C-alpha positions in Angstrom: -134.5 -72.2 11.1 -131.1 -71.3 12.6 -130.1 -71.0 16.2 -129.0 -67.9 18.1 -126.7 -67.9 21.1 -125.8 -65.3 23.7 -122.5 -65.1 25.5 -122.0 -63.6 29.0 -119.0 -63.2 31.2 -118.8 -64.8 34.6 -116.1 -65.0 37.3 -116.0 -68.2 39.4 -114.1 -68.1 42.7 -113.0 -71.0 44.8 -110.5 -71.6 47.7 -110.1 -75.2 46.4 -109.0 -75.3 42.7 -109.4 -73.8 39.3 -111.7 -76.6 38.3 -113.9 -75.8 41.3 -114.0 -72.1 40.4 -115.3 -73.1 36.9 -117.9 -75.5 38.3 -119.1 -72.8 40.8 -119.7 -70.3 38.0 -121.5 -72.7 35.7 -123.6 -74.3 38.4 -124.7 -70.9 39.7 -125.5 -69.6 36.2 -127.5 -72.7 35.4 -130.0 -71.8 38.2 -131.1 -68.7 36.2 -130.1 -69.4 32.6 -131.6 -72.0 30.3 -129.9 -73.9 27.5 -126.3 -73.5 28.7 -124.2 -75.0 25.9 -120.5 -74.1 26.3 -117.8 -72.1 28.1 -114.5 -70.7 27.3 -111.8 -69.6 29.8 -110.6 -66.0 29.3 -108.4 -65.4 32.4 -107.0 -67.3 35.3 -105.9 -65.5 38.4 -105.8 -65.9 42.2 -105.1 -64.4 45.5 -101.9 -64.9 47.6 -101.7 -64.5 51.3 -98.5 -65.1 53.4 -96.8 -66.7 50.3 -99.6 -69.2 49.7 -102.4 -69.4 47.2 -105.7 -68.8 49.0 -108.2 -68.2 46.2 -108.6 -69.2 42.6 -110.5 -66.9 40.2 -111.5 -67.9 36.6 -113.0 -65.4 34.2 -115.1 -67.3 31.6 -117.6 -66.7 28.9 -120.7 -69.0 29.0 -122.8 -69.4 25.9 -126.5 -70.3 25.9 -129.1 -70.7 23.2 -131.7 -67.9 22.9 -135.2 -69.4 22.9 -137.3 -69.2 19.8 -140.9 -67.9 20.2 -142.1 -71.5 19.7 -139.8 -72.8 22.5 
């Protein structure tokens, strides 16, 4: 039998780095979603204050396997 995946969009935010913004989004999603399998970056942006980067924002899609009735 084949597998089915669902894809949702998340926005991770961090004051540290782009990598941290990605980790924040995935770690938070993993608390409520099972079978996370992959992610893809859609957008990268941030906030600037007084000429300095103060926040990183990463828009990403996360894919997870939809459970079968037997699972």
